[in-house]
NUSE-28153 format. One record per residue (C-alpha): residue in one letter; x, y, z. Coordinates in nm, 4 decimals, decimal comma. Layout:
firo	xx	yy	zz
A	X	Y	Z
...
***
This chain:
firo	xx	yy	zz
M	9,5522	2,5854	4,5034
C	9,5876	2,7966	4,8133
T	9,6675	3,1638	4,7844
S	9,8202	3,3799	5,0528
P	9,5890	3,6449	5,1956
V	9,6246	4,0012	5,0743
T	9,7869	4,2163	5,3406
R	9,5856	4,5289	5,4118
K	9,7541	4,8643	5,4486
S	9,7937	4,9840	5,8065
I	9,6968	5,3339	5,9210
L	9,7861	5,4915	6,2538
I	9,5683	5,7776	6,3856
V	9,7466	6,0033	6,6375
D	9,5218	6,2603	6,8049
D	9,4471	6,3410	7,1684
V	9,0792	6,4125	7,0939
K	8,8759	6,0905	7,1109
I	8,5998	6,2062	6,8772
V	8,8579	6,2804	6,6078
R	9,0157	5,9355	6,6489
D	8,6752	5,7685	6,6372
T	8,5614	5,9653	6,3320
L	8,8716	5,8757	6,1316
R	8,8726	5,5136	6,2471
L	8,5059	5,4578	6,1572
T	8,5453	5,6370	5,8225
L	8,8375	5,4171	5,7161
K	8,7399	5,0972	5,8971
G	8,6967	4,7973	5,6703
D	8,9423	4,9111	5,4051
Y	9,2537	4,9318	5,6221
E	9,4107	4,7924	5,9382
M	9,3430	5,0691	6,1912
L	9,5577	5,1668	6,4900
V	9,5051	5,4626	6,7259
A	9,7189	5,6622	6,9678
A	9,6323	5,9519	7,1985
N	9,9881	6,0843	7,2290
A	10,3388	6,0600	7,0873
R	10,4514	5,7920	7,3332
Q	10,1730	5,5549	7,2268
A	10,2388	5,6315	6,8598
L	10,6085	5,5453	6,8843
G	10,5131	5,2269	7,0690
H	10,3043	5,1159	6,7686
F	10,6058	5,1589	6,5406
Q	10,7995	4,9131	6,7568
Q	10,5282	4,6483	6,7108
H	10,3805	4,6984	6,3599
P	10,4830	4,8080	6,0112
I	10,2795	5,1228	5,9434
D	10,2035	5,2536	5,5942
L	10,0313	5,5831	5,6765
V	9,9961	5,8125	5,9782
L	9,7229	6,0708	6,0335
L	9,8999	6,2991	6,2798
D	9,7676	6,5919	6,4820
V	9,9997	6,8908	6,5149
L	9,9116	6,9549	6,8805
L	9,9774	6,6596	7,1135
P	9,9972	6,6634	7,4950
D	10,3507	6,5208	7,5223
M	10,5251	6,6336	7,2016
N	10,4847	6,8769	6,9145
G	10,3427	6,6989	6,6118
I	10,6208	6,8312	6,3852
D	10,8843	6,6816	6,6162
L	10,7001	6,3491	6,6132
L	10,6850	6,3669	6,2334
R	11,0664	6,3985	6,2227
K	11,1036	6,0960	6,4534
I	10,8673	5,8906	6,2367
K	11,0670	5,9781	5,9253
Q	11,3853	5,8648	6,1009
I	11,2269	5,5350	6,2046
A	11,0325	5,4629	5,8827
P	11,1245	5,6968	5,5930
A	10,8761	5,5341	5,3533
T	10,5770	5,5896	5,5835
R	10,3441	5,8617	5,4555
V	10,2300	6,1219	5,7084
I	9,9225	6,3426	5,6698
M	9,9029	6,6233	5,9232
L	9,5783	6,7232	6,0946
T	9,5721	7,0990	6,1468
A	9,4216	7,4317	6,0417
V	9,5209	7,5241	5,6842
Q	9,5555	7,8908	5,7842
D	9,8684	7,8092	5,9875
I	10,1211	7,8840	5,7120
K	10,4371	7,8548	5,9272
T	10,3289	7,5153	6,0581
A	10,2541	7,4072	5,7016
V	10,6031	7,5065	5,5857
D	10,7715	7,3342	5,8816
A	10,5709	7,0162	5,8298
M	10,6340	7,0020	5,4555
K	11,0065	7,0479	5,5067
A	11,0002	6,7715	5,7690
G	10,8451	6,5327	5,5163
A	10,4660	6,5577	5,5535
F	10,2711	6,4370	5,2504
D	9,9713	6,6696	5,2892
F	9,7256	6,8266	5,5320
L	9,3770	6,7314	5,6417
P	9,2192	7,0489	5,7839
K	9,0092	7,0608	6,0977
P	8,7161	7,0440	6,1344
L	8,7383	6,7257	5,9290
A	8,5589	6,7110	5,5952
I	8,4569	6,3459	5,5687
D	8,4440	6,3482	5,1879
Q	8,8127	6,4491	5,1713
I	8,9495	6,1704	5,3902
H	8,9226	5,8672	5,1590
P	9,0573	6,0340	4,8398
L	9,3587	6,1792	5,0214
V	9,4421	5,8529	5,1991
E	9,4016	5,6510	4,8787
R	9,6299	5,8819	4,6816
A	9,8982	5,8812	4,9527
L	9,9036	5,5009	4,9658
A	9,8793	5,4562	4,5889
L	10,1775	5,6845	4,5255
Q	10,3694	5,5002	4,7952
D	10,3365	5,1846	4,5835
T	10,4979	5,3521	4,2802
G	10,8390	5,3460	4,4494
F	10,8563	5,7218	4,4570
E	11,0798	5,7234	4,7649
R	11,3523	5,5511	4,5659
Q	11,3108	5,7954	4,2783
S	11,3313	6,1007	4,5007
N	11,6847	6,0096	4,6050
Q	11,8116	6,0295	4,2497
T	12,0032	6,3315	4,1246
V	11,8249	6,6097	3,9416
G	11,9562	6,6119	3,5862
D	12,0530	6,9177	3,3834
R	12,1291	7,1348	3,6816
L	12,1399	7,5080	3,6217
G	12,4422	7,5588	3,8435
W	12,6737	7,4137	4,1043
D	12,7663	7,7311	4,2924
A	12,6916	7,7295	4,6676
T	12,3877	7,9522	4,6106
M	12,2337	7,7129	4,3588
G	12,3456	7,4164	4,5661
S	12,1203	7,5366	4,8466
V	11,8345	7,5686	4,5955
Y	11,8736	7,2075	4,4856
K	11,8917	7,0912	4,8451
L	11,5630	7,2740	4,8997
I	11,4184	7,0984	4,5930
D	11,5249	6,7640	4,7399
C	11,3526	6,8619	5,0635
I	11,0192	6,9872	4,9330
S	10,9693	6,7731	4,6211
P	10,8025	6,4869	4,8131
C	10,5636	6,7362	4,9766
D	10,2336	6,8308	4,8192
G	10,2260	7,1959	4,9223
N	10,2121	7,4857	4,6806
V	10,5417	7,6458	4,5754
L	10,6279	8,0060	4,4850
I	10,9412	8,0575	4,2740
Q	11,0690	8,4161	4,2567
G	11,3552	8,5347	4,0405
A	11,4491	8,7614	3,7530
N	11,3864	8,6617	3,3922
G	11,6152	8,3839	3,2766
T	11,7158	8,2558	3,6215
G	11,5604	7,9137	3,5571
K	11,2154	7,9297	3,7133
K	11,0638	7,6974	3,4514
H	11,3439	7,4476	3,4969
I	11,3007	7,4472	3,8756
A	10,9238	7,3987	3,8413
R	10,9746	7,1014	3,6120
A	11,2335	6,9502	3,8460
L	10,9917	6,9829	4,1384
H	10,7199	6,8050	3,9418
N	10,9443	6,5248	3,8159
R	11,0721	6,4481	4,1640
S	10,7340	6,4742	4,3374
A	10,4695	6,2130	4,4027
R	10,2736	6,3791	4,1220
G	10,5539	6,3142	3,8723
V	10,3495	6,0271	3,7259
G	10,0675	6,2734	3,6504
P	10,0402	6,5574	3,3972
Y	10,2505	6,8716	3,4021
V	10,0548	7,1679	3,2641
A	10,1987	7,5179	3,2237
V	10,0314	7,8523	3,1592
N	10,2102	8,1848	3,1073
C	9,9842	8,4609	3,2379
A	10,1854	8,7272	3,0544
A	10,1120	8,5614	2,7192
V	9,7363	8,5195	2,7633
P	9,5119	8,8241	2,6967
A	9,3388	8,9348	3,0171
P	8,9833	8,8666	2,8865
L	9,0790	8,5028	2,8090
M	9,2704	8,4327	3,1288
E	8,9746	8,3153	3,3367
R	8,8545	8,0788	3,0643
T	9,2088	7,9467	3,0135
L	9,2488	7,8592	3,3808
F	8,8959	7,7602	3,4813
G	8,7177	7,6829	3,1545
P	8,4003	7,8334	3,0081
D	8,1303	7,9632	3,2389
R	7,8902	7,6730	3,2778
G	7,6153	7,9244	3,3476
V	7,6406	8,0468	2,9888
N	7,5217	7,8408	2,6921
N	7,8682	7,7026	2,6094
D	7,9617	7,3609	2,4790
A	8,2575	7,2438	2,6887
S	8,3608	6,9946	2,4216
I	8,3932	7,2812	2,1730
E	8,5554	7,5255	2,4118
G	8,8170	7,2711	2,5248
R	8,9356	7,1748	2,8684
S	9,0755	7,4248	3,1145
K	9,4343	7,4172	3,2407
I	9,3116	7,3086	3,5835
E	9,1173	7,0176	3,4327
L	9,4182	6,9099	3,2280
A	9,6414	6,9181	3,5376
Q	9,4224	6,6895	3,7528
T	9,6360	6,4536	3,9715
G	9,9448	6,6425	3,8524
T	10,1036	6,9872	3,8648
L	9,9844	7,3227	3,7328
F	10,2703	7,5672	3,6696
I	10,1443	7,9280	3,6649
D	10,4214	8,1485	3,5267
N	10,4128	8,5291	3,5686
I	10,1308	8,4955	3,8196
N	10,1620	8,8667	3,9002
Y	9,9669	8,9349	3,5768
L	9,6476	8,7820	3,7176
S	9,3689	9,0300	3,7884
I	9,2286	9,0600	4,1399
E	8,9084	8,8869	4,0260
I	9,0928	8,5811	3,8983
Q	9,3175	8,5832	4,2057
T	9,0015	8,5606	4,4171
K	8,8740	8,2621	4,2197
L	9,2106	8,0842	4,2393
Q	9,2299	8,1495	4,6124
G	8,8880	7,9881	4,6584
L	8,9863	7,6846	4,4511
I	9,2977	7,6285	4,6643
Q	9,1218	7,6915	4,9960
H	8,8355	7,4511	4,9282
K	9,0543	7,1945	4,7480
E	8,8234	7,1963	4,4481
A	9,0875	7,0348	4,2275
D	9,3444	6,7606	4,2832
V	9,6296	6,9798	4,1615
R	9,9569	7,1005	4,3067
I	10,0232	7,4608	4,2087
I	10,3716	7,5916	4,1401
A	10,3663	7,9653	4,0744
A	10,6483	8,1821	3,9421
T	10,7084	8,5543	3,9095
N	10,9885	8,7941	3,8260
Q	10,8379	9,0464	4,0685
H	10,8623	9,0672	4,4483
L	10,5113	8,9420	4,5167
K	10,5143	9,0623	4,8777
A	10,5677	9,4176	4,7501
L	10,2633	9,3776	4,5264
V	10,0658	9,2604	4,8294
D	10,1749	9,5680	5,0260
A	10,0759	9,7898	4,7308
G	9,7290	9,6317	4,7172
L	9,7918	9,4741	4,3749
F	9,7946	9,1096	4,4887
R	9,5722	8,9277	4,7382
K	9,7470	8,8577	5,0676
D	9,5561	8,5346	5,1330
L	9,6477	8,3970	4,7895
Y	10,0104	8,4981	4,8421
N	10,0137	8,3110	5,1753
R	9,8760	7,9948	5,0163
L	10,1098	8,0059	4,7170
S	10,4191	8,0748	4,9267
E	10,3856	7,7728	5,1575
L	10,7201	7,6590	5,0146
P	10,9133	7,9571	4,8695
I	11,2179	7,9356	4,6414
D	11,4182	8,2501	4,5565
L	11,6598	8,2442	4,2624
V	11,9518	8,4845	4,2345
L	12,1056	8,6556	3,9307
L	12,3688	8,4726	3,7288
R	12,6318	8,7384	3,8059
Q	12,5908	8,6566	4,1780
R	12,6692	8,2881	4,1362
G	13,0470	8,2727	4,1593
D	13,2030	7,9913	3,9580
D	12,8806	7,8923	3,7832
I	12,9806	8,0823	3,4672
G	13,2653	7,8418	3,4002
L	13,0655	7,5344	3,4962
L	12,7648	7,6375	3,2902
L	12,9933	7,7080	2,9965
E	13,1216	7,3496	3,0018
H	12,7667	7,2190	3,0342
F	12,6322	7,4167	2,7361
L	12,9359	7,3414	2,5183
K	12,8893	6,9697	2,5783
Q	12,5140	6,9948	2,5259
N	12,5564	7,1815	2,1960
A	12,8055	6,9290	2,0622
L	12,5811	6,6336	2,1472
Q	12,2644	6,7879	2,0053
N	12,4215	6,8981	1,6770
G	12,6684	6,6142	1,6251
L	12,9578	6,8619	1,5964
P	13,3053	6,8695	1,7510
R	13,3072	7,0331	2,0906
K	13,4144	7,3983	2,0964
H	13,6523	7,5514	2,3520
F	13,7043	7,8942	2,5080
S	14,0428	8,0488	2,5726
P	14,1309	8,1314	2,9361
H	14,1001	8,5053	2,8673
A	13,7587	8,4580	2,7002
R	13,6430	8,2612	3,0046
S	13,7576	8,5413	3,2364
T	13,5774	8,7955	3,0202
L	13,2521	8,6012	3,0497
K	13,2826	8,6101	3,4297
T	13,3176	8,9893	3,4374
C	13,0047	9,0563	3,2308
D	12,6618	9,1580	3,3495
W	12,3981	8,9085	3,2343
P	12,0583	9,0849	3,2377
G	11,9024	8,7784	3,0734
N	12,0736	8,5465	3,3238
V	12,1110	8,1747	3,2402
R	11,8796	8,1944	2,9394
E	12,0837	8,4750	2,7802
F	12,4100	8,2947	2,8564
E	12,2850	7,9696	2,6994
H	12,1653	8,1483	2,3840
L	12,5012	8,3238	2,3475
I	12,6973	7,9977	2,3685
E	12,4577	7,8304	2,1242
R	12,4923	8,1200	1,8784
L	12,8721	8,1234	1,8971
C	12,8961	7,7473	1,8488
T	12,6577	7,7557	1,5527
L	12,7925	8,0570	1,3636
S	13,1656	8,0250	1,4209
R	13,3794	7,7668	1,2429
K	13,6619	7,8128	1,4908
R	13,7237	7,5385	1,7451
T	13,8460	7,7856	2,0078
M	13,6551	8,1006	2,0994
R	13,8682	8,4006	2,1950
T	13,7806	8,7357	2,3501
A	13,7578	8,8971	2,0065
N	13,4769	8,6544	1,9156
L	13,2619	8,7676	2,2087
P	13,0079	9,0488	2,1707
K	13,0706	9,3551	2,3810
R	12,8961	9,3274	2,7143
R	12,7909	9,5788	2,9773
P	12,9970	9,5859	3,2992
P	12,8266	9,4419	3,6077
V	12,5781	9,6566	3,7941
Q	12,7419	9,7623	4,1177
S	12,4467	9,8814	4,3222
S	12,0723	9,9182	4,3231
P	11,9464	10,2736	4,2583
K	11,6585	10,2202	4,4994
M	11,8692	10,1232	4,7993
G	11,8452	10,3801	5,0791
L	11,4863	10,4824	5,0117
K	11,2402	10,4794	5,2980
L	10,9933	10,1903	5,2731
K	10,7005	10,4190	5,1861
N	10,8960	10,5835	4,9042
A	11,0318	10,2506	4,7790
I	10,6789	10,1096	4,7528
R	10,5661	10,4250	4,5731
A	10,8591	10,3992	4,3281
F	10,7841	10,0322	4,2675
E	10,4134	10,0992	4,2086
R	10,4912	10,3830	3,9677
Q	10,7330	10,1706	3,7629
Y	10,4936	9,8744	3,7634
I	10,2093	10,0875	3,6254
L	10,4428	10,2414	3,3647
D	10,5545	9,8929	3,2518
T	10,1935	9,7756	3,2300
L	10,0871	10,0791	3,0262
K	10,3809	10,0225	2,7920
A	10,2860	9,6549	2,7493
V	9,9329	9,7487	2,6345
D	10,0402	10,0414	2,4141
G	9,9082	10,3014	2,6585
S	9,5507	10,1707	2,6716
K	9,4110	10,2721	3,0105
A	9,1242	10,0234	2,9865
K	9,3568	9,7303	2,9116
A	9,6045	9,8416	3,1760
A	9,3305	9,8629	3,4408
R	9,2095	9,5097	3,3553
R	9,5630	9,3701	3,3684
L	9,6288	9,5420	3,7025
G	9,2967	9,4180	3,8401
I	9,1694	9,7650	3,9308
H	8,8929	9,9948	3,8113
R	8,9785	10,2455	3,5376
N	8,8929	10,5338	3,7719
T	9,1339	10,3913	4,0306
L	9,4058	10,3785	3,7667
R	9,3363	10,7407	3,6756
T	9,3683	10,8423	4,0419
K	9,6919	10,6477	4,0864
T	9,8576	10,7833	3,7716
K	9,7743	11,1372	3,8800
A	9,9086	11,0820	4,2306
L	10,2258	10,9152	4,1005
G	10,2930	11,1825	3,8396
I	10,2401	10,9552	3,5389
A	10,1362	11,1402	3,2252
V	9,8538	10,9541	3,0509
D	9,7009	11,0756	2,7240
***
């Protein structure tokens, strides 16, 4: 019986440097159908004649910017994967390319051992039908207000990309939910999703938790267990409260990302303004740049307009379904009262309140009298109007005070958590007027 031949995947190399084209073509030759182009015009001509599965595209072309060509390719063939060829240090280009639909980057000068694994993963994930999945709606949204609508549009945009993501927002604004949504809608959604909360792991154990036991020491890896990075291979590693990492561990994580030592997409989250920590010398600038390739900023619940009412309906329905109970209702005045409250715990606090009221009250309709007394909304920030130097000083002082409080005033523990020497902490507390026993 005759069988039809297996169609090989086609790869188009677009680069104006001949030695780059030749290197990539010879490296991949034999496994794929290879096409080459020296400029954008030739590349677009290939799309008119052949179905193309993957493009290796240089950012700098003689007749068109590579990002603009990427957008044209996505218009012509949305399912075609595109890997950009560029310097990884170019953060703005990375952000622009990821938002335009690039799958990943292959840095120059080319590392031959990285080419095959990256190409294979891009083509393998293409076969899973991910493009169809990515057009589906994210379930269990945390809001429909215009502010959150823009966040979910951004999720739709960057989920197919493989760049690192930094989520910044106050406690309870939904950072964990956003991280999970990014993973589920990404090409790595078929892989593991591993989370680590840096605030919950003691500083001395943090390095082992992330990277595993030191192989230079007489440790049995099977006894010690696998690290978070090992568990997250081919998937996503969510690092919550990343601002708690010491400078030493930040350095190690920066090296892992730079040299692509693990096949992991990193989504980091923090309730701090990480750029302010960089300016204060408490967080590595190069790590911040790599983590914030694709930034997402979440706002406070009280700033989200009609989301209070919409979230209320969502949580009431959710509670009724989960507990098999009749759905509760809120009177119009109770609904208005909820909208006028400050929510320091944001969505998480609001959800817990609704769950508590539905569980403890036998009444079908909640009225204003059933609601706990809430603080009025905060009208302004006490730090607004400070000069930048003074604002940074105030932030640094409060950050050190919070850290000391978290470790019961232990200067040694505080210094380790801040990633600085104990003598440096002593100098800073003296300069900032912090009384330390």
